N, C-alpha and C positions, 0 to 999 in steps of 0.2 A: 504494500499499499503506501501511494507517494504521499510527501507531505501539501502537496498541491490540492489532495484530494481534503485535507482537514480545512483547510483554508475556506473552502466552499458554503461553511458553515457558521463563520465568525459575522458577526454582524458589529459591526464598529461603530452603531450610533449608540448602542446600550454598554455603557462601563460598568462589571462587573465587581471588579474589586480595583481600588483608590491608594494609593500611598504615596504622601506626600509628608518630607522633611522627616522620615523614622530615626528616630536616635533609641539606642537600648545600648547600657553598659550593667556590666557584674563588677563592682567594685570601682579597678583601676583599668579593668578591660574593657577597652570599645569592641563592644560588637558588633555593630550598627550604626552607622557616622552620614547621615544625612540621606537616607534611601527613598529613593521616588519611581514609581513603578505602575502602569496601568493595563489594564486584563477587558478584554472586552468578551461579550457573551459567545461561547463556543470556541475560544483561545486555549491552546495547551504554551504554555510559558515553561521552560527547562531554567533553574537557578543553577548554574554553575558554580565549584568553588571548592577549594580544599579542606577536606577534615579540620572540623573545627572555625572553619570561618564566617558561622553566623548563619548559615542556611535554614539550619533547622530552628532556630531561635524565629526568623521571618515566618514562616507558616506558623509557628506555634503564637505568633503575635496576631495573625490572621485569623486565626481560628478564637480567639481570644484567651488563651491559656497562656499568655504571660499581655502585661500592660508595656509600652513603650515608655520610655524617660520623656519622649519630646515627639512631637508630630502628629499626623491623622492617616488613621487607617479606616477606609470605608468598604463595609463589605455589604453589598446587595440591597447600598441605600442608607446601611447603617452606621453610625462611627463605632467600630466595634470597642474602642480602647473607651467609651463612655458607658458601654453596657455593663450590667450583673444583673445575678438572679433570673428569673425566667424572661426575661427579655433577652438574656444572651444563651439562654437555653434554648429560645425558641428559633434563634439565628443557627445556633449551632448544627440544628434539622437540618436542616438547607446546604451543611458541609459534609463531605463526605472526607476523612483522615485516616490513611492508610501508613501505620505506623514501619516503622522499620524492622521490629520485633513480631510484625504480625498481630502482636497482641489479642491473642487467641485463651480463651478459659479452657486451662489442660483437663478440668474436669468434665468440661461438657462436649458431645459431640457433634459433629459440623451443622446438622440440623439445630440444634440448640442454641451455639453460637451465632446464630444469622437469627432465628426466633427473639431470643432474646432483646436484642434493641429494638424491634417494632413492638412488641408485647408493652417494655417499657415506657414507649411512647406514643402509640397510636391505642386508645380505648377501643374497645368494644368490640374486638375483630374474632370470628369466628375460628372456629381450626380450621374450617376449609380454608378461607381466607389468608391463614396463615402461612398453611404448607404450602398456596399456591406462590405467594410471596417468595418463601424461601425459594421453591422450586426455579422460579424465573430467576432468581439473582445467581443461584448454582448453572443455570445455563448460560447466564451469560459469561461467566467465567470458566464455562466448559467442564465443570465436575458435580454435575448432579449423581453420578455415581458413589461421590464419597459422601453420601449425606448422613449413615451413619457412622462414617468414622471417627478414633477422636485424634487431634492436632498431634499428639506422639505415632503415628501412624501415617503422616502424612510426609511426604517430602517438602522438602525447604520449597521450592516452586509453589507445588502444592500450596502450602501453607498461606504465601504471599496470595496467592490467589484467592484462598478461602478470605483469608482478611479483604482482600477488596469487595469480594462479593457480600461481607457482612456491612459493608460501607453503603455497598449499593441497595439493601434492605427498603432504605428512607428514600432510595431517589432526591438524590443531593442533587446542587444545583453546581456546586463547585466541588472538585475533588484534590486533594492536597495526598501529593504523595510525598513519604519521606523515606529517600534512597530506597527506590522500588525493587533496583536488582543489584544491592548489595549481596557478597557472599554468594550469591549463583554464578554456575556456571554458563558460558559463552552461550549456549541452545539455550535453557531456560530464561536468560536475560531477554533474547531475541524475542522469546515466545510473550515475556513479561510487557515488554515495549509494544508487541502488536496489540496485547490485551487495551494496554492503556487508549490508545487509538481507537481501539472498538468499544469500550466505553464512550470514548467523548462524543463517539455519531451514534452510539443507540441511544443516547439517556443525554443527550445535546450538555453535555459539562462542560463548564469552564474548569482549565486545570492547573496547579503548578505542582512542577517536579522539582522535588529537590535530589539533586547527585552531584558526584565528583570524578564520572563516569562519561565522559562525550563519547565513547562507543555509540552505533543508533540513535544518538538522539535527534541527530537531522532528519530522519523520518518520522521521529516522534512529536517532536514541537513545530509551530509556528515559528518563536522567537529564543533566544536565549539570551539569557542574562547573565553577564559575567562578575559573582562576588567577590572580589581582591581588595586586602586591606580596608575592609569593612564597608567599601562604595560599590556601586555597579559602575566599574571601567566601561562597558560596553554593552549594549541593549540591542538587538537585530535580529535579523535571520540571520540563520547558520553562515552562508555564503561570508553577508559583511563583519560578522563578529570572525571569522575564521583569518579574513585578509584583512584583520586589524594591524598597523603600525604598530601597537602598544607593545612594548616588551613583556611585561606582565603577561599581557593574555596572550602573545604568541609561544610564550615558553610554558602556560597552561595548554595550549595545543599542543605543542610539541611534546610533552612528559606526556601526554594522553597518546597518542599516535605510536609512540615509540615501545610502549608496554604489549 
């Protein structure tokens, strides 16, 4: 699947995520230093940077899991940094967060892992409605046959897929992927990247993909944002970023492609 197929579903008239002048520090460590970024409806963007560069902090702020020190973060028209309690919980129902660890409950089988967030957040569902929703989400990631399995019996790639399925159960408008291919073999990485595109097209999501691995991102994302030294040094299409004259950006690309 080629990148230009993704762009057909982008609505540049509708801003889904707007980040302006974002700062975040932990003690004396400056993690984000004046970040600006805008995402449109249906867009996939990869935030690239070395481990520890602040990529995961960024999406935790988008999801309201962390508060910024300064700046504004607007998600689906709501200023996330100003929301608390019920209002924040309601916004999060529209955000799917795919954790690096998959974050599955070890004591629950696949069905129970998927049904749990649905039954916790949507009241008065019949068993048939829950069953249908679980099966639909598992079909989306190609793993309906694993519905009775425990997480411990799944491969790393399968756990990633189930983790994504669990976020899809509430049909989010936004998907946040934290290192979705970390620790996976090249074939499984390619399968997860293909799944990200399939999710975007089937669920019409807007996605932020956090990664330090450049491979396969050319065909997965509409744009790339390079996070280096706490700032976005370059944001644009793959070719524009790849051909940048910035030495730090060039060094990052060289490192990735010689691995």
